[in-house]
C-alpha positions as CSV (number, residue, x, y, z in Angstrom):
1,X,12.3,14.5,6.4
2,X,12.5,10.8,5.5
3,X,15.6,9.6,3.7
4,X,14.9,7.4,0.7
5,X,17.4,4.8,-0.3
6,X,15.4,3.6,-3.2
7,X,17.1,6.1,-5.6
8,X,15.7,9.4,-6.5
9,X,17.4,10.4,-9.8
10,X,18.0,14.1,-9.7
11,X,20.1,14.5,-12.7
12,X,18.8,15.8,-16.0
13,X,20.6,15.2,-19.3
14,X,19.3,17.0,-22.4
15,X,18.5,14.3,-24.9
16,X,16.7,14.1,-28.2
17,X,14.4,11.0,-27.9
18,X,13.7,9.1,-31.0
19,X,12.7,5.8,-29.3
20,X,9.4,4.2,-30.3
21,X,6.6,5.0,-27.9
22,X,4.9,1.7,-26.8
23,X,1.8,3.5,-25.5
24,X,-1.2,4.0,-27.8
25,X,-2.7,7.4,-28.0
26,X,-0.4,8.8,-25.3
27,X,-1.0,12.3,-26.5
28,X,-4.8,11.9,-26.4
29,X,-5.2,13.2,-30.0
30,X,-7.3,10.3,-31.1
31,X,-10.9,10.2,-29.9
32,X,-14.4,8.8,-30.8
33,X,-16.2,12.1,-30.2
34,X,-15.4,15.6,-29.1
35,X,-16.0,15.9,-25.4
36,X,-19.4,17.3,-24.6
37,X,-19.0,18.1,-20.9
38,X,-17.5,17.5,-17.5
39,X,-17.9,13.9,-16.5
40,X,-20.2,13.5,-13.5
41,X,-19.8,11.1,-10.5
42,X,-21.1,7.6,-11.1
43,X,-22.1,8.5,-14.7
44,X,-21.1,5.0,-15.8
45,X,-18.4,6.1,-18.4
46,X,-15.6,3.6,-18.5
47,X,-13.6,4.9,-21.5
48,X,-12.3,8.5,-21.2
49,X,-10.9,8.5,-24.8
50,X,-9.4,6.0,-27.1
51,X,-7.0,3.7,-25.3
52,X,-7.6,5.2,-21.8
53,X,-10.2,4.0,-19.3
54,X,-11.7,4.6,-15.9
55,X,-12.1,1.7,-13.5
56,X,-14.4,3.1,-10.8
57,X,-17.0,5.8,-10.2
58,X,-14.4,8.6,-10.3
59,X,-14.5,11.4,-13.0
60,X,-11.3,12.2,-14.8
61,X,-12.0,14.6,-17.7
62,X,-11.0,14.8,-21.4
63,X,-10.3,18.2,-22.9
64,X,-10.0,18.9,-26.6
65,X,-9.9,22.0,-28.8
66,X,-12.7,20.5,-30.9
67,X,-15.3,20.7,-28.1
68,X,-18.1,23.1,-28.4
69,X,-18.6,23.1,-24.6
70,X,-16.4,25.7,-22.9
71,X,-16.2,23.6,-19.8
72,X,-14.0,21.0,-21.6
73,X,-12.5,23.0,-24.4
74,X,-8.9,24.0,-24.9
75,X,-7.3,26.2,-23.8
76,X,-10.1,27.6,-21.6
77,X,-12.2,25.2,-19.5
78,X,-13.6,24.8,-16.0
79,X,-10.0,24.0,-14.7
80,X,-8.6,27.3,-16.0
81,X,-6.7,28.3,-19.1
82,X,-3.9,26.1,-20.4
83,X,-2.6,25.1,-23.8
84,X,-1.7,21.5,-24.3
85,X,1.9,20.5,-24.0
86,X,1.5,19.5,-27.7
87,X,-1.4,19.1,-30.1
88,X,-5.0,19.8,-29.1
89,X,-5.9,17.7,-26.1
90,X,-5.1,16.7,-22.6
91,X,-6.8,14.9,-19.6
92,X,-7.4,16.1,-16.0
93,X,-8.0,14.4,-12.7
94,X,-8.0,15.0,-8.9
95,X,-5.0,13.9,-7.0
96,X,-6.2,15.0,-3.6
97,X,-9.3,16.4,-2.0
98,X,-9.4,19.0,0.8
99,X,-10.8,16.9,3.7
100,X,-12.2,20.0,5.4
101,X,-14.0,21.3,2.4
102,X,-15.2,18.3,0.4
103,X,-18.2,16.7,2.1
104,X,-18.5,13.6,-0.1
105,X,-15.2,11.9,0.9
106,X,-12.1,13.2,2.6
107,X,-10.0,10.6,0.7
108,X,-11.5,11.0,-2.8
109,X,-8.9,10.8,-5.6
110,X,-9.0,9.9,-9.3
111,X,-6.8,7.8,-11.5
112,X,-6.5,6.8,-15.1
113,X,-5.5,3.5,-16.8
114,X,-4.3,2.2,-20.1
115,X,-3.5,-1.3,-21.4
116,X,-0.1,-2.1,-22.9
117,X,-0.4,-3.0,-26.6
118,X,2.8,-5.1,-26.5
119,X,4.4,-7.1,-23.6
120,X,7.5,-5.6,-21.9
121,X,10.7,-7.7,-21.9
122,X,11.7,-9.2,-18.6
123,X,14.7,-7.6,-16.9
124,X,14.9,-4.9,-19.6
125,X,15.0,-1.2,-18.7
126,X,12.2,1.1,-19.7
127,X,11.7,4.9,-19.5
128,X,8.2,6.3,-18.7
129,X,7.5,10.0,-19.2
130,X,4.6,12.4,-19.2
131,X,3.9,16.1,-18.6
132,X,1.7,17.5,-15.8
133,X,0.6,20.8,-14.4
134,X,-1.6,22.0,-11.5
135,X,-4.7,23.6,-13.0
136,X,-5.0,27.3,-12.5
137,X,-8.4,27.0,-10.7
138,X,-7.3,24.4,-8.2
139,X,-7.8,25.3,-4.6
140,X,-5.1,23.0,-3.2
141,X,-1.8,21.4,-4.3
142,X,-0.9,17.8,-3.5
143,X,2.0,15.4,-3.3
144,X,1.8,11.7,-4.2
145,X,1.9,11.6,-8.1
146,X,2.8,8.0,-8.9
147,X,2.6,5.2,-11.5
148,X,1.7,1.6,-11.0
149,X,2.4,-1.2,-13.6
150,X,0.2,-4.3,-13.0
151,X,-0.4,-7.7,-14.6
152,X,-4.1,-7.6,-14.0
153,X,-6.7,-4.9,-14.6
154,X,-6.6,-2.6,-11.6
155,X,-9.6,-2.1,-9.4
156,X,-9.1,0.9,-7.2
157,X,-11.7,2.5,-5.0
158,X,-12.0,6.2,-5.6
159,X,-12.1,6.9,-1.9
160,X,-9.5,4.3,-0.7
161,X,-7.7,5.0,2.5
162,X,-5.0,2.5,1.9
163,X,-3.3,0.9,-1.2
164,X,-2.0,-2.6,-0.9
165,X,0.6,-2.3,-3.6
166,X,3.8,-0.4,-4.3
167,X,3.9,2.0,-7.3
168,X,7.1,1.5,-9.3
169,X,7.6,5.2,-9.9
170,X,6.7,8.2,-7.8
171,X,7.7,11.8,-7.1
172,X,9.3,12.7,-3.8
173,X,6.5,12.6,-1.2
174,X,7.9,15.6,0.6
175,X,7.4,17.9,-2.4
176,X,4.1,19.7,-3.3
177,X,3.3,20.0,-7.0
178,X,2.5,23.7,-7.1
179,X,3.5,24.8,-10.6
180,X,0.5,26.2,-12.5
181,X,2.0,28.2,-15.4
182,X,4.2,25.6,-17.3
183,X,4.2,21.9,-17.9
184,X,6.4,19.7,-15.7
185,X,8.2,16.5,-16.8
186,X,7.6,13.3,-14.9
187,X,10.4,11.0,-16.0
188,X,11.8,7.7,-14.5
189,X,13.1,4.4,-15.5
190,X,12.3,0.9,-14.1
191,X,13.2,-2.7,-14.8
192,X,10.3,-4.7,-16.3
193,X,9.2,-8.1,-14.9
194,X,7.7,-9.1,-18.2
195,X,4.2,-9.5,-16.7
196,X,3.1,-5.9,-17.0
197,X,-0.2,-5.5,-18.8
198,X,-1.7,-2.2,-17.4
199,X,-0.4,1.2,-16.4
200,X,-2.3,3.3,-13.8
201,X,-1.5,7.0,-13.0
202,X,-2.8,8.7,-9.9
203,X,-2.0,9.4,-6.3
204,X,-1.2,6.0,-4.7
205,X,-0.1,7.2,-1.3
206,X,-2.1,6.0,1.7
207,X,-4.4,8.7,3.1
208,X,-2.4,8.8,6.3
209,X,0.7,9.9,4.4
210,X,-1.0,12.2,1.9
211,X,-0.4,15.9,2.2
212,X,-1.7,19.1,0.6
213,X,-1.3,22.8,0.9
214,X,-3.9,25.5,0.4
215,X,-3.8,27.7,-2.8
216,X,-7.2,29.4,-2.5
217,X,-7.9,30.6,1.0
218,X,-11.6,31.5,0.5
219,X,-13.1,28.9,-1.8
220,X,-16.1,29.9,-3.9
221,X,-16.2,27.1,-6.5
222,X,-16.2,23.3,-6.3
223,X,-12.8,22.9,-7.9
224,X,-11.3,24.9,-5.0
225,X,-11.7,21.7,-2.9
226,X,-9.4,19.8,-5.1
227,X,-5.8,19.4,-6.3
228,X,-6.8,19.1,-10.0
229,X,-3.9,18.3,-12.4
230,X,-3.7,18.2,-16.2
231,X,-1.7,15.5,-18.1
232,X,-0.3,15.2,-21.6
233,X,2.1,13.3,-23.8
234,X,2.6,9.9,-22.1
235,X,5.5,7.9,-23.5
236,X,7.0,4.5,-22.6
237,X,10.0,3.2,-24.4
238,X,12.8,0.7,-24.0
239,X,16.3,2.0,-23.1
240,X,19.8,0.4,-22.9
241,X,21.3,2.7,-20.4
242,X,19.8,4.8,-17.6
243,X,21.5,7.8,-19.1
244,X,18.9,7.7,-21.9
245,X,16.1,8.6,-19.5
246,X,16.4,11.9,-17.6
247,X,15.1,11.1,-14.2
248,X,13.3,13.1,-11.5
249,X,11.4,10.2,-9.8
250,X,11.9,7.7,-7.1
251,X,12.1,4.1,-8.4
252,X,10.7,1.3,-6.1
253,X,12.0,-1.5,-8.4
254,X,15.7,-1.7,-8.8
255,X,16.7,-5.4,-8.8
256,X,16.2,-7.8,-11.7
257,X,13.4,-10.4,-11.7
258,X,15.1,-13.8,-11.6
259,X,13.1,-16.7,-13.0
260,X,11.9,-18.6,-10.0
261,X,14.6,-21.2,-9.3
262,X,14.3,-23.1,-6.1
263,X,17.9,-23.7,-5.2
264,X,17.6,-25.4,-1.8
265,X,20.2,-24.4,0.7
266,X,21.6,-26.8,3.3
267,X,19.2,-26.6,6.1
268,X,19.8,-28.7,9.2
269,X,16.9,-27.2,11.1
270,X,17.2,-27.4,14.8
271,X,15.8,-25.4,17.7
272,X,18.9,-26.3,19.8
273,X,19.3,-22.6,20.6
274,X,18.6,-20.6,23.7
275,X,15.4,-18.6,24.4
276,X,15.7,-15.2,22.8
277,X,17.8,-16.4,19.9
278,X,16.7,-16.5,16.3
279,X,16.9,-18.9,13.4
280,X,16.8,-17.8,9.7
281,X,14.6,-20.0,7.5
282,X,16.6,-20.6,4.3
283,X,14.1,-22.4,2.1
284,X,10.9,-20.3,2.4
285,X,9.9,-19.1,-1.0
286,X,7.6,-16.3,-2.1
287,X,7.1,-14.7,-5.5
288,X,8.8,-11.3,-5.8
289,X,6.8,-8.7,-3.8
290,X,4.0,-11.2,-3.0
291,X,2.9,-12.8,0.2
292,X,1.6,-16.3,-0.8
293,X,3.8,-19.2,0.2
294,X,5.0,-21.2,-2.8
295,X,4.7,-25.1,-2.6
296,X,8.5,-25.4,-2.6
297,X,8.4,-24.0,1.0
298,X,6.5,-27.0,2.3
299,X,9.5,-29.2,3.1
300,X,11.1,-26.6,5.3
301,X,7.8,-25.7,7.0
302,X,7.1,-29.4,7.7
303,X,10.4,-29.7,9.5
304,X,9.4,-26.8,11.7
305,X,6.1,-28.4,12.3
306,X,7.7,-31.7,13.4
307,X,10.1,-29.9,15.8
308,X,7.2,-28.0,17.4
309,X,5.1,-31.2,17.6
310,X,8.0,-33.1,19.3
311,X,8.7,-30.2,21.7
312,X,5.3,-29.1,23.0
313,X,6.8,-26.5,25.4
314,X,8.4,-24.3,22.7
315,X,6.8,-21.0,21.8
316,X,8.0,-18.9,18.9
317,X,7.8,-15.6,17.2
318,X,7.8,-15.7,13.4
319,X,9.1,-12.4,11.9
320,X,9.2,-11.1,8.4
321,X,11.9,-8.8,7.1
322,X,12.5,-6.9,3.8
323,X,15.2,-4.8,2.1
324,X,14.8,-1.0,2.2
325,X,13.4,-0.5,-1.3
326,X,10.0,1.1,-1.1
327,X,8.3,3.0,1.7
328,X,8.7,1.7,5.2
329,X,5.0,1.4,5.8
330,X,4.6,-0.8,2.7
331,X,7.6,-2.9,3.8
332,X,6.2,-3.5,7.2
333,X,2.9,-4.6,5.8
334,X,4.6,-7.0,3.3
335,X,6.9,-8.5,6.0
336,X,4.0,-8.9,8.4
337,X,1.9,-10.6,5.8
338,X,4.7,-13.1,4.9
339,X,5.2,-13.9,8.6
340,X,1.5,-14.4,9.0
341,X,1.5,-16.8,6.0
342,X,4.1,-19.0,7.8
343,X,2.0,-19.0,11.0
344,X,-1.2,-19.9,9.2
345,X,0.6,-22.9,7.5
346,X,1.7,-24.2,10.9
347,X,-1.7,-23.5,12.5
348,X,-3.5,-25.4,9.8
349,X,-1.1,-28.3,10.4
350,X,-2.2,-28.3,14.1
351,X,0.1,-26.0,16.0
352,X,-1.8,-23.9,18.6
353,X,-2.0,-20.2,18.2
354,X,-1.1,-19.9,21.9
355,X,2.4,-21.1,20.9
356,X,3.0,-18.7,18.1
357,X,2.9,-15.1,17.2
358,X,4.0,-13.1,14.2
359,X,5.4,-9.7,13.4
360,X,6.8,-7.7,10.5
361,X,9.8,-5.5,10.9
362,X,10.2,-4.2,7.3
363,X,13.7,-3.0,6.8
364,X,14.4,-2.1,10.4
365,X,16.7,-5.1,11.1
366,X,19.0,-5.7,8.2
367,X,21.6,-8.5,8.4
368,X,23.5,-7.3,5.2
369,X,24.3,-4.2,3.2
370,X,21.2,-2.9,1.5
371,X,23.4,-1.0,-1.0
372,X,24.1,-4.3,-2.9
373,X,21.9,-6.8,-4.8
374,X,23.2,-9.7,-2.7
375,X,22.7,-7.8,0.5
376,X,19.1,-6.9,-0.3
377,X,18.5,-10.5,-1.2
378,X,19.7,-11.6,2.3
379,X,17.6,-9.0,4.0
380,X,14.4,-10.4,2.5
381,X,13.9,-13.3,4.9
382,X,11.7,-15.0,7.5
383,X,13.1,-15.8,11.0
384,X,11.9,-17.8,14.0
385,X,12.7,-16.6,17.5
386,X,12.5,-19.0,20.4
387,X,10.4,-17.3,23.1
388,X,10.2,-20.2,25.6
389,X,11.5,-23.8,25.7
């Protein structure tokens, strides 16, 4: 079992929440029309109900007591028999498909989005909550329920094998979500960057890490091929202390978002070191959790370029490193992409690819304590290793 540093809050404190919910129609009680039936694949519907939308060809469903179609009514519908957590409505979607039973796509999943009506405040804590339950007619149960806050409208493929982003909140990946009789609380806090505009809910685990267990051994209906979950009562509200948010999730965003300040460190760059030794680049800048080099990096990179130009026998390895917040597979991809960005800069300046290679080590080679903010900051770095001179 993988050990997660990035903080899984396992404490629950009974609280009475009176905070203002930032989300619009988080309980799905507002609607244009009563649902008339199960949404079909590629039907072209983009708005599931007021304030909630679909961004691809997938088919989340809206259920309401007002519906005259028993497939999407409440409490009885094609997914089973379940009363809402509150009110008269809820939504449902597929978090995983049985790759052996579902012929369309082994990686088919569904997700749901909403837009924030007001901006979040930078470096402030927020609590995000909702209720979920595995539908009674589901044939499998899944892991991977997660939440992604983004600054642009998401564009996920419904059969994606890999996700190139890190959800801020997720449930423990080693746990299957098997409860079918009562609603479960998803609750976690995170620190806002101030750039969040959209929230996406779904299963944002790469297909290679996704897991499911069988509930129905002898499937007779289409829904038996899916881990189909119901969702209700979404809430997002600002908190002052983490004790205000009972937490059962893993948070992938712990540190604050400093405004980008390019405080140059003393950097007497020299490759006057032996083969096999490494040099930490002190003035290479990326935006938080991004891979594009910022222009403020150019001075340091140009020094490296000049050294390589003046010493044509030197070959190097450029390596990227991260802290241990987030999954290791994500961190390796992020560190590799950052190292590649440095290599591409030098290549465009004229350094031969035969003299350079790049790699990403994720959090495997820390140089400081990942349990502290300063330590994690030091571990997020790019290094150059001299291979030959």
